[in-house]
All heavy atoms as an XYZ file, in Angstrom:
791
protein
N       0.806     -1.204      0.000
C       0.000      0.000      0.000
C       0.852      1.272      0.000
O       0.509      2.219     -0.661
C      -0.900      0.034      1.236
C      -2.117     -0.813      1.122
S      -3.208     -0.016     -0.022
C      -4.731     -0.636      0.478
N       1.924      1.282      0.753
C       2.748      2.478      0.837
C       3.347      2.833     -0.518
O       3.472      3.995     -0.862
C       3.848      2.286      1.872
C       3.338      2.223      3.285
C       4.467      2.069      4.257
C       3.931      1.959      5.675
N       5.001      1.762      6.642
N       3.723      1.841     -1.299
C       4.317      2.100     -2.607
C       3.334      2.753     -3.566
O       3.717      3.579     -4.387
C       4.848      0.797     -3.215
C       6.033      0.261     -2.441
O       6.706      1.020     -1.761
N       6.275     -1.027     -2.526
N       2.079      2.414     -3.471
C       1.064      3.002     -4.342
C       0.953      4.501     -4.090
O       0.902      5.301     -5.018
C      -0.306      2.321     -4.126
C      -0.232      0.859     -4.582
C      -1.401      3.062     -4.875
C      -1.455      0.053     -4.213
N       0.949      4.901     -2.837
C       0.828      6.314     -2.510
C       2.070      7.086     -2.919
O       1.979      8.215     -3.366
C       0.555      6.505     -1.024
C      -0.804      6.009     -0.608
C      -0.940      4.995      0.318
C      -1.950      6.547     -1.162
C      -2.188      4.548      0.699
C      -3.203      6.106     -0.798
C      -3.313      5.093      0.133
N       3.232      6.506     -2.765
C       4.459      7.189     -3.147
C       4.520      7.423     -4.648
O       5.015      8.436     -5.107
C       5.682      6.390     -2.693
C       5.921      6.476     -1.210
C       7.181      5.747     -0.826
C       7.408      5.843      0.673
N       8.611      5.117      1.090
N       3.999      6.501     -5.423
C       4.028      6.646     -6.868
C       3.034      7.694     -7.349
O       3.258      8.347     -8.350
C       3.727      5.306     -7.541
C       4.840      4.304     -7.347
C       4.465      2.937     -7.875
O       3.333      2.732     -8.297
N       5.403      2.002     -7.840
N       1.944      7.870     -6.634
C       0.931      8.828     -7.065
C       1.337     10.275     -6.785
O       0.851     11.190     -7.428
C      -0.403      8.529     -6.400
O      -0.310      8.737     -5.011
N       2.250     10.497     -5.849
C       2.704     11.853     -5.531
C       3.800     12.235     -6.513
O       4.766     11.510     -6.697
C       3.228     11.936     -4.080
C       2.095     11.628     -3.111
C       3.819     13.303     -3.802
C       2.540     11.530     -1.685
N       3.646     13.397     -7.149
C       4.628     13.844     -8.129
C       5.812     14.493     -7.426
O       5.637     15.190     -6.422
C       3.994     14.838     -9.095
C       2.942     14.223     -9.965
C       2.418     15.209    -10.956
C       1.402     14.539    -11.852
N       0.902     15.460    -12.866
N       6.992     14.317     -7.955
C       8.167     14.986     -7.374
C       8.055     16.500     -7.491
O       7.319     17.031     -8.324
C       9.329     14.470     -8.219
C       8.829     13.249     -8.884
C       7.344     13.407     -9.001
N       8.809     17.168     -6.662
C       8.741     18.623     -6.589
C       9.111     19.290     -7.920
O       8.508     20.288     -8.306
C       9.678     19.110     -5.487
C       9.536     20.559     -5.151
C      10.375     20.940     -3.964
C      10.175     22.387     -3.616
N      10.941     22.780     -2.447
N      10.058     18.732     -8.649
C      10.476     19.321     -9.922
C       9.337     19.299    -10.942
O       9.153     20.254    -11.693
C      11.691     18.585    -10.474
C      12.948     18.828     -9.690
C      14.120     18.092    -10.277
C      15.366     18.304     -9.442
N      16.512     17.565     -9.984
N       8.576     18.218    -10.973
C       7.465     18.133    -11.905
C       6.374     19.135    -11.555
O       5.770     19.746    -12.438
C       6.891     16.720    -11.920
C       7.814     15.707    -12.556
C       7.214     14.330    -12.597
O       5.972     14.208    -12.619
O       7.984     13.357    -12.611
N       6.130     19.315    -10.272
C       5.136     20.294     -9.833
C       5.583     21.705    -10.223
O       4.780     22.509    -10.687
C       4.895     20.181     -8.313
C       4.227     18.837     -8.008
C       4.049     21.335     -7.810
C       4.119     18.522     -6.551
N       6.872     22.000    -10.059
C       7.397     23.308    -10.438
C       7.230     23.553    -11.936
O       6.901     24.656    -12.370
C       8.873     23.434    -10.056
C       9.123     23.478     -8.576
C       8.440     24.650     -7.911
O       8.345     25.724     -8.482
N       7.950     24.452     -6.712
N       7.441     22.535    -12.755
C       7.265     22.673    -14.202
C       5.815     22.994    -14.543
O       5.534     23.841    -15.394
C       7.697     21.394    -14.919
C       9.190     21.185    -14.933
C       9.542     19.898    -15.640
C      11.039     19.620    -15.585
N      11.382     18.337    -16.234
N       4.889     22.315    -13.863
C       3.464     22.563    -14.105
C       3.086     23.984    -13.701
O       2.373     24.684    -14.423
C       2.603     21.524    -13.352
C       2.831     20.136    -13.951
C       1.132     21.896    -13.415
C       2.243     19.009    -13.142
N       3.576     24.431    -12.553
C       3.296     25.796    -12.082
C       3.857     26.816    -13.066
O       3.205     27.817    -13.382
C       3.861     26.010    -10.666
C       3.035     25.222     -9.654
C       3.891     27.486    -10.301
C       3.585     25.252     -8.258
N       5.058     26.581    -13.577
C       5.666     27.516    -14.534
C       4.889     27.573    -15.839
O       4.827     28.615    -16.484
C       7.124     27.143    -14.790
C       8.013     27.482    -13.604
O       7.677     28.330    -12.795
N       9.125     26.799    -13.501
N       4.303     26.443    -16.261
C       3.481     26.451    -17.474
C       2.210     27.260    -17.266
O       1.776     27.990    -18.144
C       3.119     25.022    -17.877
C       4.246     24.265    -18.503
C       3.807     22.874    -18.903
C       4.958     22.076    -19.478
N       4.566     20.695    -19.823
N       1.597     27.124    -16.096
C       0.352     27.832    -15.811
C       0.604     29.330    -15.694
O      -0.026     30.148    -16.354
C      -0.298     27.297    -14.519
C      -0.717     25.842    -14.719
C      -1.486     28.144    -14.112
C      -1.155     25.154    -13.459
N       1.527     29.682    -14.804
C       1.827     31.090    -14.579
C       3.240     31.212    -14.015
O       3.499     30.744    -12.903
C       0.823     31.695    -13.592
O       1.181     33.007    -13.295
N       4.147     31.845    -14.736
C       5.533     31.949    -14.264
C       5.678     32.732    -12.955
O       6.562     32.456    -12.162
C       6.256     32.682    -15.396
C       5.362     32.607    -16.569
C       3.978     32.404    -16.059
N       4.816     33.690    -12.706
C       4.917     34.501    -11.497
C       4.304     33.857    -10.264
O       4.419     34.367     -9.157
N       3.665     32.716    -10.457
C       2.989     32.054     -9.346
C       3.972     31.577     -8.282
O       3.683     31.647     -7.087
C       2.153     30.883     -9.859
C       1.217     30.211     -8.871
C       0.212     31.223     -8.332
C       0.494     29.059     -9.522
N       5.146     31.121     -8.699
C       6.170     30.691     -7.750
C       6.562     31.822     -6.808
O       6.659     31.638     -5.597
C       7.414     30.212     -8.493
C       7.491     28.723     -8.553
O       6.717     28.028     -7.913
N       8.438     28.237     -9.315
N       6.806     32.999     -7.370
C       7.185     34.156     -6.550
C       6.052     34.557     -5.620
O       6.295     34.907     -4.468
C       7.571     35.336     -7.428
C       8.958     35.259     -7.976
C       9.365     36.552     -8.650
O       9.022     37.633     -8.130
O      10.023     36.469     -9.697
N       4.826     34.506     -6.112
C       3.677     34.867     -5.287
C       3.557     33.920     -4.093
O       3.327     34.364     -2.969
C       2.395     34.856     -6.107
C       1.110     35.208     -5.347
C       1.184     36.637     -4.819
C      -0.100     35.029     -6.234
N       3.746     32.640     -4.324
C       3.685     31.672     -3.222
C       4.809     31.909     -2.224
O       4.605     31.802     -1.012
C       3.744     30.251     -3.774
C       2.550     29.808     -4.613
C       2.802     28.435     -5.215
C       1.278     29.793     -3.788
N       5.987     32.256     -2.719
C       7.110     32.551     -1.839
C       6.835     33.803     -0.999
O       7.072     33.822      0.208
C       8.381     32.733     -2.665
C       9.657     33.047     -1.904
C      10.030     31.883     -0.987
C      10.784     33.339     -2.868
N       6.292     34.832     -1.639
C       5.977     36.082     -0.932
C       4.919     35.821      0.138
O       5.027     36.312      1.265
C       5.501     37.170     -1.918
C       4.922     38.356     -1.181
C       6.645     37.608     -2.803
N       3.896     35.045     -0.187
C       2.844     34.746      0.791
C       3.398     34.000      1.998
O       3.001     34.262      3.129
C       1.729     33.941      0.149
C       0.814     34.783     -0.673
C      -0.374     34.014     -1.142
N      -1.280     34.893     -1.871
C      -2.325     34.477     -2.515
N      -2.628     33.196     -2.561
N      -3.102     35.338     -3.150
N       4.320     33.078      1.762
C       4.923     32.341      2.865
C       5.723     33.247      3.781
O       5.604     33.183      5.011
N       6.531     34.118      3.191
C       7.332     35.059      3.980
C       6.420     36.043      4.706
O       6.652     36.387      5.868
C       8.348     35.794      3.077
C       9.041     36.912      3.829
C       9.360     34.811      2.519
N       5.371     36.491      4.027
C       4.438     37.450      4.631
C       3.791     36.854      5.876
O       3.710     37.496      6.908
C       3.371     37.850      3.612
C       2.514     38.997      4.055
C       1.377     38.925      4.802
C       2.737     40.378      3.821
N       0.867     40.175      5.023
C       1.689     41.091      4.434
C       3.719     41.077      3.135
C       1.602     42.468      4.380
C       3.623     42.460      3.089
C       2.573     43.135      3.711
N       3.327     35.607      5.771
C       2.662     34.953      6.907
C       3.599     34.795      8.092
O       3.200     34.969      9.241
C       2.127     33.574      6.497
C       0.911     33.626      5.635
C      -0.289     33.985      6.449
C      -1.531     33.971      5.597
N      -2.698     34.404      6.306
N       4.864     34.476      7.835
C       5.810     34.207      8.916
C       6.375     35.462      9.553
O       6.495     35.546     10.772
C       6.969     33.351      8.407
C       6.563     31.943      8.073
C       7.740     31.162      7.546
C       7.310     29.773      7.110
N       8.418     29.038      6.491
N       6.742     36.460      8.742
C       7.493     37.596      9.263
C       6.696     38.887      9.404
O       6.936     39.667     10.309
C       8.709     37.852      8.371
C       9.635     36.672      8.330
C      10.993     37.051      7.907
C      11.864     35.819      8.013
N      13.241     36.097      8.152
N       5.759     39.137      8.512
C       5.105     40.442      8.490
C       3.696     40.389      9.062
O       3.255     41.324      9.716
C       5.120     41.008      7.052
C       6.576     41.125      6.589
C       4.421     42.339      6.974
C       6.764     41.435      5.150
N       2.998     39.297      8.855
C       1.615     39.140      9.340
C       1.489     39.330     10.852
O       0.536     39.977     11.302
C       1.075     37.770      8.928
C      -0.296     37.447      9.455
C      -1.408     38.148      8.704
O      -1.218     38.491      7.539
O      -2.475     38.349      9.311
N       2.411     38.819     11.680
C       2.250     39.046     13.126
C       2.264     40.527     13.524
O       1.591     40.914     14.469
C       3.446     38.307     13.739
C       3.782     37.253     12.752
C       3.484     37.867     11.404
N       2.995     41.346     12.804
C       3.057     42.776     13.112
C       1.842     43.516     12.568
O       1.248     44.346     13.251
C       4.340     43.390     12.514
O       5.457     42.628     12.956
C       4.495     44.827     12.956
N       1.486     43.234     11.333
C       0.375     43.901     10.666
C      -0.761     42.897     10.504
O      -0.922     42.276      9.458
C       0.818     44.453      9.305
C       2.009     45.359      9.394
C       3.275     44.919      9.020
C       1.871     46.644      9.885
C       4.371     45.747      9.119
C       2.954     47.480      9.989
C       4.211     47.030      9.603
O       5.293     47.856      9.704
N      -1.550     42.761     11.549
C      -2.590     41.733     11.590
C      -3.669     41.944     10.538
O      -4.029     43.065     10.217
C      -3.213     41.690     12.973
C      -2.224     41.222     14.036
C      -2.850     41.197     15.391
C      -1.985     40.669     16.470
N      -0.605     40.906     16.465
N      -4.159     40.828     10.026
C      -5.256     40.757      9.044
C      -4.931     41.447      7.726
O      -5.816     41.901      7.023
C      -6.543     41.310      9.639
C      -7.044     40.503     10.815
C      -8.362     41.027     11.301
C      -8.854     40.219     12.490
N     -10.121     40.689     13.002
N      -3.663     41.515      7.376
C      -3.286     42.004      6.054
C      -2.919     40.787      5.213
O      -2.332     39.836      5.710
C      -2.112     42.979      6.144
O      -1.010     42.346      6.734
N      -3.299     40.811      3.943
C      -3.090     39.657      3.074
C      -2.439     40.079      1.768
O      -2.754     41.135      1.226
C      -4.428     38.996      2.733
C      -5.185     38.445      3.903
C      -6.539     37.897      3.487
O      -6.932     38.055      2.309
O      -7.208     37.307      4.346
N      -1.569     39.231      1.263
C      -0.986     39.450     -0.053
C      -1.985     38.952     -1.087
O      -2.423     37.820     -1.039
C       0.351     38.690     -0.197
C       0.863     38.776     -1.612
C       1.371     39.225      0.783
N      -2.375     39.813     -1.997
C      -3.356     39.451     -3.015
C      -2.715     39.106     -4.352
O      -3.102     38.137     -4.991
C      -4.369     40.589     -3.222
C      -5.336     40.735     -2.101
C      -6.189     39.489     -1.996
C      -7.198     39.626     -0.883
N      -7.993     38.444     -0.726
N      -1.734     39.901     -4.784
C      -1.181     39.686     -6.114
C       0.224     40.264     -6.197
O       0.598     41.130     -5.409
C      -2.084     40.334     -7.167
C      -1.913     39.718     -8.525
O      -1.025     38.897     -8.747
N      -2.761     40.119     -9.450
N       0.963     39.795     -7.180
C       2.307     40.285     -7.455
C       2.456     40.395     -8.965
O       2.423     39.390     -9.665
C       3.350     39.317     -6.883
C       4.809     39.643     -7.129
C       5.179     40.928     -6.385
C       5.690     38.509     -6.652
N       2.549     41.635     -9.461
C       2.699     41.869    -10.901
C       3.762     42.927    -11.131
O       3.749     43.970    -10.479
C       1.392     42.369    -11.522
C       0.342     41.323    -11.695
C      -0.843     41.891    -12.441
C      -1.909     40.845    -12.621
N      -3.098     41.375    -13.288
N       4.662     42.639    -12.054
C       5.699     43.593    -12.449
C       6.421     44.191    -11.237
O       6.604     45.399    -11.147
C       5.122     44.703    -13.316
C       4.507     44.164    -14.578
O       4.941     43.135    -15.092
N       3.489     44.836    -15.074
N       6.796     43.353    -10.315
C       7.504     43.739     -9.085
C       6.704     44.712     -8.228
O       7.257     45.485     -7.461
C       8.875     44.308     -9.415
C       9.786     43.306    -10.093
C      11.134     43.876    -10.406
O      11.341     45.084    -10.362
N      12.075     43.007    -10.714
N       5.402     44.687     -8.345
C       4.510     45.488     -7.506
C       3.640     44.532     -6.689
O       2.976     43.670     -7.233
C       3.637     46.401     -8.353
C       2.756     47.300     -7.532
C       1.973     48.280     -8.393
O       2.144     48.290     -9.622
O       1.174     49.026     -7.810
N       3.669     44.695     -5.390
C       2.949     43.814     -4.479
C       1.636     44.475     -4.073
O       1.619     45.622     -3.619
C       3.799     43.541     -3.236
C       3.237     42.597     -2.197
C       3.134     41.191     -2.764
C       4.119     42.578     -0.973
N       0.530     43.760     -4.247
C      -0.783     44.259     -3.867
C      -1.196     43.593     -2.555
O      -1.258     42.369     -2.467
C      -1.812     43.960     -4.957
C      -1.543     44.687     -6.237
C      -0.827     44.082     -7.257
C      -1.982     45.981     -6.406
C      -0.570     44.757     -8.440
C      -1.734     46.663     -7.582
C      -1.025     46.049     -8.602
N      -1.470     44.418     -1.553
C      -1.807     43.931     -0.220
C      -3.213     44.385      0.141
O      -3.540     45.566      0.012
C      -0.801     44.456      0.831
C      -1.156     43.981      2.218
C       0.613     44.038      0.465
N      -4.038     43.461      0.597
C      -5.394     43.783      1.024
C      -5.388     44.076      2.519
O      -4.920     43.271      3.320
C      -6.325     42.604      0.735
O      -7.597     42.860      1.260
N      -5.916     45.242      2.878
C      -5.991     45.639      4.282
C      -7.433     45.974      4.671
O      -7.662     46.721      5.622
C      -5.055     46.834      4.581
C      -3.611     46.426      4.543
C      -5.302     47.981      3.630
N      -8.386     45.403      3.969
C      -9.792     45.704      4.233
C     -10.227     45.256      5.622
O     -11.035     45.908      6.269
C     -10.673     45.031      3.178
C     -10.544     45.636      1.813
C     -11.415     44.935      0.804
C     -11.229     45.542     -0.567
N     -12.003     44.849     -1.592
N      -9.692     44.129      6.091
C     -10.086     43.589      7.394
C      -9.260     44.165      8.538
O      -9.565     43.935      9.691
C      -9.937     42.063      7.381
C     -10.811     41.378      6.364
C     -10.558     39.894      6.354
C     -11.340     39.207      5.254
N     -11.011     37.770      5.191
N      -8.215     44.912      8.206
C      -7.309     45.444      9.222
C      -7.892     46.657      9.929
O      -8.750     47.365      9.400
C      -5.976     45.844      8.588
O      -5.339     44.731      8.043
N      -7.379     46.923     11.103
C      -7.739     48.103     11.874
C      -7.145     49.342     11.187
O      -6.074     49.259     10.592
C      -7.185     47.948     13.291
C      -7.739     48.938     14.253
N      -7.202     50.187     14.409
C      -8.794     48.862     15.087
C      -7.901     50.855     15.329
N      -8.872     50.068     15.754
N      -7.794     50.489     11.258
C      -7.267     51.699     10.602
C      -5.851     52.092     11.050
O      -5.074     52.598     10.244
C      -8.274     52.787     10.986
C      -9.541     52.054     11.253
C      -9.140     50.714     11.799
N      -5.516     51.855     12.294
C      -4.161     52.177     12.772
C      -3.134     51.290     12.071
O      -2.059     51.754     11.686
C      -4.076     52.027     14.305
C      -4.967     53.076     14.955
C      -2.639     52.150     14.788
C      -5.118     52.925     16.454
N      -3.476     50.029     11.895
C      -2.570     49.103     11.214
C      -2.402     49.517      9.757
O      -1.308     49.438      9.200
C      -3.070     47.651     11.345
C      -2.946     47.218     12.800
C      -2.315     46.719     10.429
C      -3.479     45.855     13.115
N      -3.466     49.996      9.136
C      -3.387     50.474      7.747
C      -2.402     51.636      7.638
O      -1.581     51.690      6.724
C      -4.756     50.921      7.252
C      -5.739     49.796      7.054
C      -7.079     50.341      6.607
C      -8.132     49.269      6.601
N      -9.457     49.772      6.217
N      -2.482     52.567      8.592
C      -1.597     53.731      8.563
C      -0.143     53.331      8.786
O       0.749     53.817      8.091
C      -2.019     54.747      9.624
C      -3.281     55.481      9.279
C      -3.660     56.464     10.368
C      -4.990     57.124     10.064
N      -5.397     58.048     11.145
N       0.109     52.444      9.746
C       1.487     52.037     10.012
C       2.054     51.220      8.861
O       3.237     51.338      8.540
C       1.605     51.233     11.324
O       0.730     50.112     11.270
C       1.283     52.085     12.519
N       1.226     50.409      8.230
C       1.678     49.649      7.064
C       2.029     50.599      5.929
O       3.038     50.414      5.246
C       0.593     48.661      6.614
C       0.963     47.731      5.475
C       1.926     46.670      5.986
C      -0.262     47.076      4.904
N       1.233     51.634      5.758
C       1.492     52.627      4.720
C       2.797     53.379      4.994
O       3.559     53.671      4.078
C       0.318     53.593      4.616
C       0.287     54.321      3.300
O       0.926     53.918      2.349
N      -0.456     55.407      3.255
N       3.069     53.695      6.257
C       4.298     54.406      6.620
C       5.537     53.533      6.469
O       6.604     54.025      6.126
C       4.226     54.885      8.073
C       3.309     56.036      8.303
C       3.326     56.421      9.769
C       2.301     57.471     10.097
N       2.259     57.766     11.542
N       5.410     52.253      6.749
C       6.569     51.360      6.811
C       6.751     50.523      5.548
O       7.321     49.429      5.607
C       6.447     50.439      8.028
C       6.439     51.217      9.312
O       7.041     52.267      9.406
N       5.741     50.714     10.299
N       6.318     51.011      4.421
C       6.448     50.263      3.170
C       7.904     49.972      2.825
O       8.239     48.883      2.376
C       5.803     51.033      2.016
C       4.303     51.010      2.015
C       3.771     51.777      0.818
C       2.268     51.827      0.810
N       1.759     52.593     -0.342
N       8.783     50.942      3.055
C      10.193     50.751      2.713
C      10.832     49.650      3.550
O      11.604     48.839      3.034
C      10.968     52.059      2.885
C      10.633     53.086      1.847
C      11.456     54.330      2.015
C      11.067     55.378      0.975
N      11.827     56.620      1.137
N      10.518     49.595      4.829
C      11.097     48.547      5.679
C      10.561     47.162      5.302
O      11.290     46.170      5.374
C      10.828     48.834      7.153
O       9.446     48.776      7.432
N       9.317     47.106      4.873
C       8.740     45.826      4.430
C       9.417     45.368      3.142
O       9.740     44.180      2.993
C       7.219     45.962      4.243
C       6.556     46.179      5.597
C       6.643     44.720      3.578
C       5.110     46.557      5.521
N       9.671     46.291      2.238
C      10.364     45.946      0.989
C      11.767     45.436      1.307
O      12.241     44.477      0.695
C      10.399     47.158      0.039
C       8.995     47.437     -0.489
C      11.361     46.925     -1.120
C       8.868     48.698     -1.304
N      12.428     46.049      2.295
C      13.756     45.579      2.697
C      13.703     44.170      3.275
O      14.568     43.344      2.984
C      14.371     46.534      3.724
C      14.791     47.857      3.135
C      15.285     48.821      4.191
O      15.423     48.425      5.370
O      15.530     49.982      3.837
N      12.690     43.874      4.096
C      12.549     42.527      4.654
C      12.338     41.496      3.555
O      12.886     40.397      3.608
C      11.377     42.466      5.636
C      11.635     43.140      6.941
C      10.442     43.024      7.855
C      10.651     43.775      9.139
N       9.475     43.688     10.023
N      11.546     41.843      2.561
C      11.301     40.921      1.462
C      12.522     40.786      0.555
O      12.787     39.707      0.026
C      10.086     41.364      0.657
C       8.745     41.272      1.393
C       7.642     41.899      0.560
C       8.402     39.845      1.734
N      13.281     41.871      0.392
C      14.482     41.781     -0.438
C      15.565     40.958      0.247
O      16.406     40.368     -0.426
C      15.009     43.172     -0.795
O      15.426     43.850      0.367
N      15.538     40.884      1.579
C      16.464     40.013      2.300
C      16.188     38.545      1.988
O      17.072     37.711      2.107
C      16.378     40.237      3.813
C      16.949     41.571      4.214
O      17.718     42.174      3.490
N      16.569     42.040      5.388
N      14.962     38.243      1.596
C      14.575     36.887      1.230
C      14.753     36.642     -0.278
O      14.257     35.670     -0.815
C      13.114     36.626      1.613
C      12.840     36.778      3.083
C      13.553     35.730      3.903
O      13.677     34.594      3.497
N      14.030     36.124      5.064
N      15.451     37.564     -0.963
C      15.723     37.486     -2.404
C      14.448     37.568     -3.242
O      14.300     36.892     -4.245
C      16.514     36.228     -2.741
C      17.860     36.196     -2.057
C      18.625     34.956     -2.404
C      19.955     34.966     -1.681
N      20.722     33.753     -1.915
N      13.533     38.410     -2.809
C      12.307     38.669     -3.554
C      12.400     40.102     -4.070
O      12.609     41.029     -3.297
C      11.064     38.496     -2.657
C      11.029     37.090     -2.091
C       9.804     38.807     -3.420
C      10.009     36.896     -0.999
N      12.239     40.277     -5.360
C      12.368     41.603     -5.966
C      11.014     42.296     -6.001
O      10.129     41.908     -6.743
C      12.918     41.483     -7.380
C      14.323     40.933     -7.423
C      14.818     40.813     -8.829
C      16.201     40.231     -8.866
N      16.689     40.041    -10.239
N      10.890     43.339     -5.179
C       9.671     44.139     -5.142
C      10.076     45.603     -5.106
O      10.916     46.011     -4.311
C       8.812     43.790     -3.912
C       8.307     42.368     -4.037
C       7.644     44.747     -3.768
C       7.539     41.875     -2.863
N       9.475     46.405     -5.981
C       9.783     47.835     -6.034
C       8.729     48.684     -5.344
O       9.021     49.773     -4.867
C       9.898     48.295     -7.487
C      11.090     47.666     -8.175
O      12.076     47.296     -7.544
N      10.999     47.526     -9.482
N       7.497     48.189     -5.287
C       6.398     49.027     -4.815
C       5.358     48.155     -4.117
O       5.114     47.023     -4.494
C       5.756     49.719     -6.023
C       4.688     50.714     -5.721
C       4.194     51.354     -6.991
C       3.053     52.304     -6.722
N       2.498     52.854     -7.948
N       4.733     48.707     -3.081
C       3.628     48.041     -2.388
C       2.405     48.922     -2.533
O       2.438     50.108     -2.245
C       3.954     47.814     -0.906
C       5.120     46.851     -0.746
C       2.728     47.272     -0.163
C       5.554     46.617      0.680
N       1.318     48.313     -2.972
C       0.046     49.026     -3.142
C      -0.968     48.431     -2.196
O      -1.179     47.221     -2.175
C      -0.463     48.903     -4.601
O       0.544     49.394     -5.479
C      -1.744     49.690     -4.782
N      -1.619     49.286     -1.402
C      -2.648     48.831     -0.461
C      -4.010     48.883     -1.147
O      -4.324     49.839     -1.842
C      -2.655     49.706      0.786
C      -1.354     49.789      1.566
C      -1.528     50.711      2.762
C      -0.890     48.436      2.018
N      -4.791     47.854     -0.911
C      -6.130     47.802     -1.488
C      -7.159     47.802     -0.394
O      -7.022     47.215      0.609
C      -6.307     46.536     -2.329
C      -5.431     46.513     -3.538
C      -5.608     45.232     -4.338
O      -6.067     44.222     -3.825
N      -5.240     45.283     -5.592
């Protein structure tokens, strides 16, 4: 039984190829979301990464408190630096 399940799971390289065929930017978006959840989400609660296009990050702050929205808006440069430390290229953050 164990061998059947192992054969049905695709290796990571094959999954990456499929993701690249669907959307090349999807890999970066998944990476950004992971970093956001671990490092930035605890500070700026209820903010979510929605999209990443042309090195511009779109963040949804609809559920966030107004104070958190203001501090996120002020600290955009420090957030870009945190993401660039993770080798993610982002030039601009847009709040939605």
